[in-house]
Every structure is written in structure tokens, then in C-alpha cells.
C-alpha angles and dihedrals in degrees: 000000000000138000126266097200139043103258106216112191092219093067122090109260093235090052089054091054094046091054090047091053093045092050092049094046100036092227137097129249113224120230092254092051091051090052091053092045091051089062092059097052133066129198120228136174119220127196127232109273091017115132119240087185134008129203110271095027125105115248098236097176143036110217129209109214111229093170134359140032139267143179139208121221142160129216120225129214089270092055093253117147118227115196113222101179152335135231135194137166113326096027129113107232120206143116096254102204094048090043100048097037094034089229132139113284124236090201140069125223114205128185109235094191137023100282145192121209145174112225125214123181127216097255094048091046088062090048094052094045093050098044102037118052093194091055093043093051093046094049094047089052090051090051092051090049091054089049093051092046090053092050091048091053091051091049089051092050093051102037112025135072124238090259092049092048093053093044091052091047092050095047093045098043108017093161092061093067092077098034103055128048119257092242091058093046090049089049091050090051092047094242134108121261089245092056090049091053091051092048092051095047093048093050092038090231128157120288113251118234118286126241 
């Protein structure tokens, strides 16, 4: 989670992605490579509250967020939502198991803001990673970052108190506090919204976004 670059809205979306990949890989994409890559991606705009993926569907695309924000969540048998993750500009958005195995998803992905994305399907992902070393390295690094983030979240759930979890979340992703509702942040941290309110008041930390 979290952007590497400053995502100016005046720059072509593909150019933003190329810069992102080059920064991640520490290498340059040549003009002819950029032309080939453009043919494998498609730009799309998504509305706030629109679903990118719904439970039971197959995640056909991974999406690079040029602008906007999204969250992934599940709904239990009592109708309660459990937030699994957030994305903002510079993140690759997908339900990984469904995308890589092309199986039905158990999660939903909902846009939290009007968003602009670049879409890449599974077949073309393999082509880009095989043919373009910069893309392959950048995407592998992104996969590692997601793996480490999942491991860190598990560690926090086991080892840290509610206050410590929120403080870590606030320090690691300060911009999220005002972009995602308090109830969703609480769900992601595995605490109740009431507990999160008490923690925030006690530590005199910023108020998360409201519903």
C-alpha cells in the first residue's frame, strides 16, 4: 500500500506507470518497449462506490491506480463487513488468489473515490514479465511488498495491542486516516470502531474519515 511517485493529474496515465516501474526496478524502459506495453493495457474510470470485483466473480484484471482509492472486504453470515486491505495511487489493486488462479473470489473490491486505473489481464501480465525485464523486476518487487505487508499485519494482530496497531497504521499510512472511514480502519485493524475512538482520543491522534 502506498505510492512511490507524486501522481500529477496532468501527466499521461501510461507515463505515470512507466515512471513507477522504472523507479521500482532502477532501470529505464526504452521508447519501443513503452509502445509495446501500451498495447497490453487499457485505461478505465470507475465511480465512487462502484465495484471493481464482487464476491463469486473471477478477478480478470489487476489494476494500477492512477487516481483514487479502494478497499477489499468480505461479508460474514451476519452481514458484517471485514476489511482486508486498502489501495491508493501507485498501488496494484487485485484479489490475488482469484487473479492468479482464475477462481471465484470470496472478497469484494469497492472504489472509495472516483478513480482512474490502468487494467492488465492475466495473460498479458505473463507476456510483459517475460519480455520486459524492467516490468518483471518491478512487478516481482510489488509482489514481495504485498507478501511482507500481509506478514506484518499478521504479526500486529498477534503481538500488538489495539493502540499499538493504530499507531503503527497511522505512522505507516498517515494519508489513509482522512480517506477511509473509521469503521473500515477499525475493521482492518481487528478492533471495534468504539475501541478505535477511545484509542484515538487517548493518544490525541487525528480523527479518521467519517462514513
